[in-house]
Structure formats: structure tokens, C-alpha cells
N, C-alpha and C positions, 0 to 999 in steps of 0.2 A: 896719506897716502905711502909714507916709508914703510910699512908691516907687509904691504903688499909688492914692493918693488920685484920681489924676486918672479912672482906670479907674472905681473906684467911684463919682466923683458922674456919670461917665456913665450908669452902671447907674442911680443912686437918680434921676439928672433923666430918665431915659428914663417913668419914671411920671408925669411932670408932664402938663397938659392946656393947653387953653389959657387956662383960667381957675383952674386948679388946679395950682399950684406946690410942692407937697410930694407925700410918698407917705402913705398911710393904712393902716389894718389890713388892708381888703380888698387894696391891693396888696403887702402882706408876705405875706398868706396865699398871694396868687397864686405870688410869686416863691419862696416856700418848699415850695410844695406840688406848682405844678403845671409852673413854668418852668424848674425845676432838677432835677438828680436825687439831690437830699439824701434825699428818701423821708422827710421831715418829716412827722408829725402834724400835723394841723389845729389840735387841743389844745394842741399842744408850739409851734406857731408863734404862737398866741395868747398865750400863756404869755410867751415870750420877748419879743412885743412888750411888753405890757406890763410886764416886768422893764427893758425898757430906756428905757423915758419917763421922762423927769425931773419933777420934782415942779412944778404949775402953781401961781402964787402964787394966781390968784383960782379957787380949786377951785369954790363956789360959784356964780361969777357967769360965764355963758357959756364956762365952760372946755370944753364939748364941740367948738366948733368950734377950739380950739387944742390941746386935748386930743387930738384925732381927727388932729393932723398930725404924721407922723416927721419931725423934724429930720435934718439930717445928720450930727451928731454922736452922736445916736440911733440911726443905722442903723448907725455904726460900729459900735456899743455891741452892736448888734443882732447884726452878726457875731459878735462873741466868745461871746455867750450861745448861738448855735445850736452855735458850735465844739465848746462846753462840753456842751451837752445831746446833739449829736451822737457825739461819741467818749466819752461815758461809760462806764467799764468796767462790763461785768456779767460773769455766769459764762459766756456765750457768747464774750465780746470780752474778755479778761482783759490783752490787749495793750495796750488803750487805757489801763491806768492809767500806763504807761511813758510816754504820750505828753506833750509839755509843751503848756503853752496856745498856745505861738506855732506850734509843729507843727499843731495841731488847726486854728489858725485859717487856716493856708497851706493846707490841704486845701479848709475849707471858702471860699476866695477863691478858688482854681482854679475851683470849681463856679460862685461867682456870677458871675465875670469873664466865664466862658466863655459866659454869657446873651449878650452882645454879642460875643461872639471876640476877648476881649480876655486876653492871656497876663499872668499875674502875673509883677510883677519882683521878684526876689531882692533883699532888703536888703544894702548893703553895711555890713558891722559892722566896725568897727575897734576896736580896745584900746588904750585911751591908758595909759600910764604914767606917775602923777601923782607919782611919789616925789620926796623931795627929796634931794639928796645930803647925805651927812654929813659935815662940815666937821671933825668932831674927829679924824679920822685924821690 
């Protein structure tokens, strides 16, 4: 996700208002059900929203204001949760069982970033060989 953070930040910040500097549950539902072609049910969007939220330290004191705000790191987790839900293997779609979470997330990123005509950037994967030479030979 790292190469796509600027694009995701753009999508996230597009929900900000003059006095609102965060996404909330209504924004998440709108993004996942109306503004994208993910075809996620509203109940599933609400479940993913609830599962991506971090624990509030002050659960009992005025937490509604804080708990209603989706932080950027929670937005990133939301992408993963939607990917897992959207590409869950079913009898109709058994090929989803073979997909990795990374592949599922790439599909969701393609759709979410397209809301602002942003193309997903492929990560540069490098393999580092950290083996030590054996000096006993």
C-alpha cells in the first residue's frame, strides 16, 4: 500500500469539510455503496467500518465524537477488510480462495482510487539475500 498512500490520502481527504477534517461512517457507506463499483451491501460496509475502528481509551466519556471519526490508519485497515469481504470464496466464486490478500487489496485499491481518477502504483518488490558466507570452507 505504501506507493499508493498519496492517492489514498487524496481519497480520504476528499471527505473533509470546512469544519470536518475526518471521514465518518456515512462517508464510508457512501464510498463503498454509491460512489464505487464494489457493490458492497450497506450492512457489510457498516460491519467493516466497525471492525477497522481502534479502541477508544475513553469509551464512556464523550467517545461518540472521537469514535465517529475515521482516522487515516483506520481507513487503510478498512481497505483490507473490504478486500477480504468482497473476495471471500463462495460456491459461486471458488477462485477467490486462491487469491492472496495482496491481490484482493489491489483490486479494491483500483476501484477506490478510480473515484478520483488515480491509477494504482505497483510496488517495487525486491528480494534481499541476507545469507552469511560460510568461512569454514
